[in-house]
N, C-alpha and C positions, 0 to 999 in steps of 0.2 A: 757486546758479548760475542765471542768467537766460538762457533760450533765445530766440533770434531767431525772428521770425515764420516765416522760411523753414525753420528747424530743426523748429519745431512742426509745420508742414504736412508736412514730410518724414517725421516720425515717424508722424503719423496715416495718411499714405498707405501707409507700409510695413506698419502694423498692418492696414489694410484689405485689403492684398494677402495678408498671411500668414494671417490668421484663417480665411478661406474655405479656404485650402489645408490647414490643420490639420484643420478640420472635415471637409473632403472626404476627407482621408487616413483619418480614423477611420471615415467612412461606407463607404469602399470596402474596409475590412478584411475578409478578406485579399485582397490584390492580387497575391500571389506565393505559392509553396509554403511550407507551415508544417512545421517540424521538431518531431516528438514524440519526446523522449528517453525510453526505457524503461531505467531503471538496473539492470536485472536480465537474466539470460541469456534467450535465446529459449526458447519452449515452456513456460515457467513461468506461473503464474497472472497475474502482473503483465503479462507480455508478451501473453498472450491478451486481457486486458482492453484493453491499449493498442492492439492491432491492431483490435479491434472498434471502439473510439472513433475511430481514424483512418479506418476504412472508412466509418463513419456520417457523419463530418464532411466527407468529400470532396464529396458531392453538394451540400449547401447552400452550401458555400464555393466550389464550382467551382474548386478548387485542390487539387493533391496535398498530402496530409498524410503526410510521410515518417517512418516509424518507424526510430529509430536506437537499437540496443541498446548500452549502455555499462555493462556489469556491473562489480561489484567493490566491496569495502569496505562491505558492507551497503547498497548502493545509493547511496553518497555520491559515488562517482567520477562517474557520469553526472549526478547531481543537481548537483554542483558546476559542471559544464559549463553546465547550464541556468541556475544562479544567476548566472554570469558573462556570460551572453548579453545582447545588447542588449535593453533593456526596451521592446520594440515589439510583443510578442504573437506574434512569428514563431518563437519557441522556447518550447515547453512541455515539461513532464515529467509522466509518469504515475507518481505516487508512492504510497507506502503508509506504514504506521506504522513500518516499519523505516528507510526512507530519510529520512523527514521527522518526526523526533521522537526515536526511541529512540537513534540513534547519538550525537547531541549530548548526551544525558543520560549515556550509558555512557562516552563519551570526550570530555569537554568541552574538554580541552586541544588535541586534534588534530582536532576536528570542523571542517570547512572552512566551515561556515555554520550559522546558526541559522534554523530553519524560519520562525518568525513574524516574524523580522527581515528575512530575505533572500528570502523568497518571498511571493507573494500566492496563497492558496488560491482557485481559480477555480470548479471544478465537481466536486462529489462524485458518484461513479458508483455506489458501493454498498459493502456489507460482505460479507465471506465468513466463514462459520462454520468453525471448526476441527473436525477429526475426529481422534481419537487412534487410531493403529494400532500394532500390535506385529508383530514378525517371527513368522511362523506356527509357528515351533518353540518359542516361549515358551508355557509351559503355563498361560495365563490367557485367560479369555473375557469378563471384565467387570471393572469398576473394583475391586470388593471383592477379587477374586482377584489382581488386579495389585498392589494396595497390600499385601496379605498376602505375596505373593511377594517384593516389594521389601524388606519389613521382615525377612523370613526370610533374605534374601541381600544383606546390606548391602555396598555397593561393587561389586556384580557388574554392575549395569545401567548402560547408557549411552543417550543419546538424541541424535538428529540434529536439526540446525536448518538452514533454508535460508540463513540469514545470522545473524551475531552481531547481537543486538538486534532480530531479527524477532519477529513474533508466535509463530512456531514455536519460538523460543528462550524468550521470556519466559513463555509459557503453561506450559511445562514447569517453569520455575523457580517459578511460582505453585503448581503442583501439589506440588512439593517442600516449599514453605513450609507449605501447608495440611495436608499429610499427615505431614510429618516423615521422608519417605523420602529416600534418596540416589540420585542418578544423575549420571554424568559427561556433560558437554556436549561434543558433537563437531560443530563448525560446518562447514558446506559453503558453496560459492558457488552457491547456487540450489537449487531443490527437486529437480531431476532427479538430481544426484549424491547428494543426501541419501537419496532414495528407492532409488537403486541400491544404496547401502551397506546400507540396511535389507533389501532383497530378498536381498542376498548374505549376510546374517547378521552383517555387521560392526558394526551397531548394532541396538539392540533396539526403540527407541521413536521415533515421529515424530508430531507434531501438524501437520496440514496441511489445506488446502482440499480439498473434494470432488473438484475437477477433477484435483488432483495425486495423490490416494491411490486413486481408484476403480479404476484398472487393476490395481494390485497386489492389492487386495482381491478383485476379480473373478476373477483367475487363481490365487488361493490362496496367493500368496507373502507376504501380510500379512493380519492379522485386525483388523477395526475393533471396538473395544470401547466407544467412547463418542463422542457429539457433545459437544464442549467448549463447551457453550452452555446457555442456559436454555430453549431451544426445540429441538425435533427438526429435523434437516435434511430439507427436503422430498424430496430425492432418495434419502434413506435413512430412510424413515419408521419402520422397525422398530428403528432403532438408538437405544437410550435415551440421554438426556443425562447429563452428570455430575451435574447437580442431582437428576435422578430416581434416580440411583444413590447418593444420600446424600452427595454432595460439592458443596454449594452454594458459590458465590463463585468458581468457576473459569472462568466464561464469558469468552471472549476472542475477539472478532471482529476481523478485519483490514479496515481501510478502504482503498479505492482511489479516487484522484481526480486531476484535472488541477490543476497548479500552474504559475504563471508567475513569472519573475523579479520582484523587488520593483520598484516605480516604473513598471510598465506603466500607461499612462493608464487611468483608471477607465472611460471609455466603451468601450475595447477589452475590458477585463475583463468588463464587463457583457454585451457582445455575445457573447464566447466562452461565458459562462455560459448565456445564453439559447439560443444555437445548440446547445450540447451537450445541454441539457435537452430541446429539441425533437427533436434527432437520436436521442437514446437513449430517447425515449418510445415507447410502443406495444408490442403483444404479442410481436412478433418478437424485439426486443432483450431483453425480459423473459425470454423462453424461452431465449435464448442465454446470458444471464447465469446463469440457473438451472442450465444445463448445466455452467457453470463452478463451480457451488456457491456462487453469490453472490446476495444479495438486493439488488435495485436500490433505490437511495436517492438521488433527485435533489432538489435544493433550491437555495437562494440561496447567494451567496458568503458571507454572514454565517453561515449555518447550517453551511457547511463549515468556516469558521474556528473556530466553536465546537466542532465535532467534533474538530478537530486539537488544540485547546487541552485538551479533556477527555482525549484520549488521552495527551498529554504528561504531564498530571498523574497519570494512572493508572500510566504507565510509571515515573515518578519514584518513586512509592510502592513499586512492586515492586522496582526496582533498589536502593533504599535498604534495604528489608527483607531482601533476599537478599544484600546486599553484593556485587553483581556488579561486577567490575572488568575493564577491558581489560588483558590481559597484555602 
């Protein structure tokens, strides 16, 4: 097709007008409020981290960052809303390894998205170590006593999780695999109801972040018996790890980070990453995350993508070994 001189000039003129507008729009991001979806209930660890991120980004962006809780289905309900949002950077989701990785492995036929296809990992915030607690009525005080009790009482114990496919679920399944004990899984919609069930004696075991379990341990309704990690939790320095107690290979940390819908322009993703890293840097945020039982881990988008990929591979191994299926 041969274009006339007038058509060529018109095309060039339109490009000259449009290009600065696109660049300007990217440079001005954000020019209106940003929605941050937290796909879990209020007051849980993901919600606490999401609200901290939103608070810290409001000042540099000079725009409201509105937290919207959309819990359900291991975080996939709210995350699907984010995946279907316009790819313009104005809808983000604060995800973790349950909402972005585990569910699609456990339930591939019904999973509404695939993390590495439908999302762009933007900014890693950190990792939370898990702490294993038991109801205070259970006659065990360390991992050796717990494993011995479970073997002597097959079929008696159960454990709670904050969501099907969450770290609180899969870490217990890994414990079962590595020790040969049996425990029944009782999934809940969030950490709060899971902990209430443990405090009431309806379930025996829970593995959760320090921010979730500390209150129950402090008031005596639960007993912490191990940090499910290779390193001790700084907030509980006297609590031995599972590795120290003779059970290596159980470490399971939960990651938390910002993700955007796929196809958000790279300059906007880079800006969100840079702004989040700057906003979350410094001793005040570090101390706050430590109070949540989290170790801050900031880095590039590529580093976050690699962390998500590694988590998906680890989850796949555990799900296959334990033959975990969605009922």
